[in-house]
C-alpha positions in Angstrom: -77.6 73.2 117.4 -81.3 73.4 117.4 -83.2 70.3 118.7 -84.9 68.3 115.9 -87.4 65.6 115.4 -86.6 62.9 112.8 -89.5 61.1 111.2 -89.0 57.7 109.6 -90.5 54.6 108.1 -92.1 52.2 110.6 -90.1 49.2 109.2 -87.4 48.7 106.6 -87.0 45.1 105.4 -83.6 44.9 103.6 -81.8 41.9 102.0 -81.5 39.5 99.1 -84.8 37.9 98.3 -86.8 39.8 100.9 -89.5 40.6 98.3 -90.6 36.9 98.6 -91.9 37.8 102.1 -94.0 40.7 101.0 -97.3 38.9 101.6 -96.3 38.1 105.2 -95.2 41.8 105.7 -98.6 43.1 104.4 -100.5 40.6 106.6 -98.5 41.6 109.7 -99.8 45.1 109.3 -103.4 43.8 109.3 -104.0 44.5 105.6 -106.1 42.0 103.6 -106.7 43.8 100.3 -104.1 45.8 98.4 -103.6 47.6 95.1 -100.2 46.9 93.5 -99.1 50.0 91.5 -96.4 49.4 88.9 -95.4 50.1 85.3 -96.0 48.0 82.2 -92.4 47.0 81.7 -92.1 45.4 85.1 -95.5 43.8 84.9 -94.9 42.2 81.5 -91.3 41.0 82.3 -92.2 39.0 85.3 -90.6 41.2 87.9 -93.7 41.1 90.1 -93.9 37.3 90.1 -92.3 36.6 93.4 -94.2 39.5 95.0 -97.6 38.4 93.7 -96.8 34.8 94.7 -96.1 35.9 98.2 -99.4 37.8 98.3 -101.2 34.7 97.1 -99.5 32.5 99.8 -100.6 35.0 102.5 -104.1 35.0 101.1 -104.0 38.8 100.4 -106.6 39.9 97.9 -105.1 42.3 95.3 -105.4 44.0 91.9 -102.6 45.3 89.8 -102.4 48.7 88.1 -99.6 48.6 85.6 -99.9 51.8 83.5 -97.8 54.3 85.5 -96.1 56.8 83.3 -92.3 57.4 83.6 -93.3 60.8 85.1 -96.3 59.7 87.2 -99.4 61.6 86.1 -102.4 62.8 88.0 -104.5 60.7 85.7 -102.6 57.6 86.8 -103.4 58.5 90.4 -107.1 59.0 89.7 -107.2 55.6 87.9 -105.6 53.9 90.8 -108.0 55.6 93.2 -111.0 54.2 91.2 -109.5 50.7 91.3 -108.9 51.0 95.1 -112.5 52.0 95.7 -113.7 49.1 93.6 -111.4 46.7 95.5 -112.2 48.2 98.8 -108.5 48.4 99.3 -107.0 48.6 102.7 -103.5 49.4 101.6 -101.3 50.1 98.5 -98.0 48.7 97.3 -95.7 50.8 95.1 -93.6 48.4 93.1 -90.9 49.9 90.9 -89.0 53.1 90.6 -89.9 56.5 92.1 -92.7 56.9 89.6 -94.7 53.9 90.7 -94.0 54.5 94.4 -95.0 58.2 94.2 -98.2 57.2 92.3 -99.0 54.7 95.1 -98.4 57.3 97.8 -100.8 59.8 96.2 -103.4 57.0 95.8 -103.1 56.2 99.4 -103.6 59.8 100.2 -106.9 60.0 98.3 -108.3 57.1 100.1 -108.6 59.2 103.3 -108.5 62.7 102.0 -111.0 64.4 99.6 -110.3 65.3 96.0 -108.9 67.3 94.2 -105.3 66.1 94.5 -103.9 69.6 93.6 -104.9 71.0 97.0 -102.2 68.9 98.7 -99.3 70.3 96.7 -97.0 71.9 99.2 -95.6 71.0 102.5 -97.5 69.4 105.4 -101.0 70.2 104.3 -102.4 66.7 104.1 -105.0 66.6 107.0 -105.6 62.8 107.4 -103.4 59.8 107.7 -103.3 57.6 104.6 -104.0 53.9 104.3 -100.9 51.8 104.8 -98.2 52.2 102.1 -95.8 49.4 101.2 -92.9 50.3 99.0 -90.7 48.0 96.9 -88.0 49.8 94.9 -86.6 48.3 91.7 -84.1 51.1 91.2 -81.5 52.6 93.5 -82.1 56.3 93.1 -85.1 58.2 94.2 -85.2 57.0 97.8 -89.0 57.3 97.5 -89.4 54.1 99.4 -88.6 56.0 102.6 -89.2 59.7 101.8 -92.2 61.8 102.7 -92.8 63.1 99.2 -94.8 62.3 96.0 -93.9 64.2 92.8 -96.8 64.2 90.3 -97.0 65.6 86.8 -100.4 67.2 86.5 -101.1 66.3 82.9 -103.8 69.0 82.6 -101.3 71.8 83.2 -98.0 70.1 82.2 -96.4 71.1 85.5 -95.0 69.0 88.3 -96.2 69.4 91.8 -94.6 68.0 95.0 -96.8 66.7 97.8 -94.6 66.7 100.9 -96.1 65.3 104.1 -95.0 63.0 106.9 -98.3 61.2 106.3 -96.8 59.9 103.0 -94.0 58.1 104.7 -94.3 54.4 104.0 -95.5 51.9 106.6 -93.0 49.4 105.3 -90.2 49.6 102.8 -89.1 46.3 101.3 -85.6 46.8 99.7 -84.4 43.8 97.8 -81.0 44.3 95.9 -81.8 41.2 93.7 -84.5 43.3 92.0 -81.7 45.5 90.6 -79.7 42.8 88.9 -81.5 43.3 85.5 -81.6 47.1 85.7 -80.1 48.4 82.4 -76.9 50.5 82.5 -78.6 53.7 81.5 -81.2 53.5 84.3 -78.5 52.4 86.8 -76.6 55.5 85.9 -79.6 57.9 86.0 -81.0 56.6 89.2 -77.6 56.4 90.9 -76.8 60.0 90.0 -80.2 61.0 91.4 -79.3 59.3 94.7 -76.0 61.1 94.7 -77.7 64.5 94.1 -80.0 63.8 97.0 -77.2 63.0 99.4 -75.0 66.0 98.3 -77.9 68.5 98.5 -79.1 67.1 101.8 -75.5 67.3 103.2 -74.9 70.9 102.1 -78.2 72.7 102.4 -79.2 74.8 105.4 -81.6 72.2 107.0 -79.1 69.5 107.8 -78.8 67.9 111.2 -76.4 65.4 112.8 -78.7 62.6 111.8 -79.3 63.6 108.2 -75.5 64.2 107.9 -74.9 60.6 109.0 -77.2 59.2 106.3 -75.6 61.5 103.7 -72.1 60.4 104.5 -73.1 56.8 104.2 -74.9 57.3 100.9 -72.1 59.3 99.3 -69.4 56.9 100.4 -71.4 53.9 99.2 -72.1 55.5 95.8 -68.4 56.4 95.4 -67.6 52.8 96.0 -70.4 51.0 94.1 -72.0 53.0 91.3 -69.4 52.5 88.6 -69.3 48.8 89.4 -73.1 48.5 89.2 -73.1 50.4 85.9 -70.3 48.4 84.2 -71.2 45.0 85.7 -74.9 44.9 86.4 -74.9 41.3 87.8 -72.5 42.3 90.6 -74.8 41.7 93.5 -72.4 43.3 96.1 -72.5 46.5 94.0 -76.3 46.3 93.8 -76.5 45.9 97.6 -74.3 48.9 98.1 -76.4 51.0 95.7 -79.7 49.8 97.3 -78.4 50.9 100.7 -77.1 54.1 99.3 -80.4 55.1 97.7 -82.4 54.3 100.9 -79.8 56.2 103.0 -80.1 59.2 100.8 -83.8 59.0 101.1 -83.6 58.9 104.8 -81.4 62.1 104.6 -84.1 63.8 102.6 -86.6 63.2 105.4 -84.6 65.5 107.6 -83.0 67.9 105.2 -84.5 67.9 101.8 -83.1 69.0 98.4 -82.0 72.4 97.1 -80.9 74.4 94.1 -79.8 71.6 91.7 -83.3 69.9 91.9 -85.1 73.2 91.4 -83.0 73.9 88.3 -83.5 70.4 87.0 -87.2 70.6 87.3 -87.4 73.4 84.8 -85.7 71.1 82.2 -88.0 68.2 83.1 -91.1 70.3 82.8 -90.4 71.5 79.3 -88.5 68.6 77.8 -89.8 65.6 79.9 -86.3 64.6 80.7 -85.7 61.7 83.1 -85.4 63.1 86.5 -82.0 61.5 87.4 -80.5 62.6 84.1 -81.6 66.2 84.5 -80.2 66.3 88.1 -76.9 64.9 86.9 -76.6 67.5 84.2 -77.1 70.4 86.6 -75.3 69.1 89.7 -71.6 69.9 88.9 -72.4 73.5 87.9 -74.6 74.1 91.0 -71.9 72.5 93.2 -69.3 74.9 91.8 -71.6 77.8 92.6 -72.3 76.6 96.1 -68.8 75.6 97.1 -67.7 78.9 98.6 -70.7 78.8 101.0 -69.9 75.3 102.4 -66.2 74.8 101.9 -65.7 72.1 104.6 -68.6 69.9 103.6 -67.7 70.1 99.9 -64.1 69.1 100.8 -65.5 66.1 102.7 -67.7 65.1 99.7 -64.6 65.2 97.5 -62.8 62.8 99.9 -65.8 60.5 100.2 -65.9 60.2 96.4 -62.2 59.2 96.3 -60.5 62.5 95.6 -57.1 63.1 97.1 -57.3 66.3 99.0 -54.1 66.0 101.1 -52.2 69.2 101.1 -55.0 71.2 99.5 -56.5 74.3 101.0 -60.2 74.2 102.1 -61.0 76.2 99.0 -59.1 73.9 96.6 -60.5 70.7 98.3 -64.1 72.0 98.0 -63.9 72.4 94.2 -62.6 68.8 93.9 -66.1 67.7 94.8 -67.7 69.1 91.6 -64.8 67.6 89.7 -65.5 64.2 91.2 -69.2 64.4 90.3 -68.3 65.5 86.7 -66.1 62.4 86.4 -69.1 60.3 87.4 -71.2 62.0 84.7 -68.5 61.4 82.1 -67.9 57.8 83.1 -71.6 57.0 83.1 -72.5 58.7 79.9 -74.6 61.4 81.4 -75.2 64.1 78.7 -75.2 67.8 79.1 -78.4 69.8 79.0 -77.9 70.8 75.4 -78.6 67.1 74.4 -82.1 67.3 76.0 -83.1 70.0 73.5 -82.4 72.9 75.8 -81.4 76.1 74.0 -79.9 79.4 75.2 -83.4 81.0 74.8 -84.5 78.7 77.7 -82.1 80.1 80.2 -84.0 83.2 81.2 -87.4 81.6 81.6 -85.9 78.6 83.3 -84.1 81.0 85.7 -87.3 82.8 86.6 -89.1 79.5 87.1 -86.6 77.8 89.3 -86.0 80.9 91.4 -89.7 81.0 92.1 -89.4 77.6 93.8 -89.0 79.0 97.3 -89.1 75.7 99.0 -86.0 74.3 97.2 -84.1 77.5 96.5 -84.7 78.7 100.1 -82.7 75.6 101.4 -79.7 76.2 99.1 -76.5 77.0 101.0 -75.9 80.0 98.8 -78.7 82.3 97.5 -79.3 81.9 93.7 -80.7 84.9 92.0 -82.2 84.7 88.5 -79.1 86.3 87.1 -77.0 83.6 88.9 -79.3 80.9 87.6 -78.7 82.0 84.0 -75.0 81.8 84.5 -75.3 78.3 86.0 -77.4 77.1 83.1 -74.8 78.5 80.7 -72.1 76.6 82.5 -74.1 73.4 82.3 -74.9 73.9 78.6 
């Protein structure tokens, strides 16, 4: 085993109602002026009320940007950047799902690194530390509250770009399961499946370590136990706690291992049809798992067991394929559609295959090499 260094968030604050202490947390980091980055729905429905009240009580000066797009846009980041300069902001709070948090991270980046934003797409090419980043997730999926990435849709080109840098790891993550109690079933399903995809891909790709595997096992087990409950009974606080911890755990796994082929193949669908990230991942994950299984038999067998499948008496090969069956059951139970329902046609398979296989960062981490010919077959299987 090669030695490894594991980066992580400075502080994770976890628990029921912890968002009510956000102002104190920000003040503890020596920050007096912050931009709160969120979306219109959360802002208009009072989800920020406790957070903003806590900032007022701590005498933290703030402004709110509430126009983040479901796929965060470069134009959103630039608008936040202008607000930060006007405020003379010392830190940024990402409040919401992965979109708001990713927008906040890229905004924090621009406060200490020159424009244009495009030059930072890639891995570890951000030269300067950002201003402090505080993350408050309102979904249990992306894990963006603890990861080192920011995925931005460049609205001038229509393409997504990933900025991956340890400098984007949040200063503090504030994870409050109570914020999930009103999350609709559809979003619960999509974000939960995104967390599952993160944990499975981090567990099986070539970059895993003892520590990332630990986070993956926790995330997969928690999702197997809690996701259906959170979907069918949204006010089940215990299920919401389990999913909050699962998503954050999967995010911690991504810090050390990253994603792989399923994400690369899903991005092609998202780029063309603007599909919700978690749904696109869910639609591709079972087929990619079936393709990958022969290259990681033991780990896929373990995943099957963590998701509740009975693998007693099965060969390693048989047990491994139970993992994709378990994930397909989740997709079916949670109403996750196939890629055909997003508008994908068979004419898309070839260009999608070329596009996803050009993503060397993700495809290079996959446990089994995926050629363009393989990718076409996988898309057909997921169709």
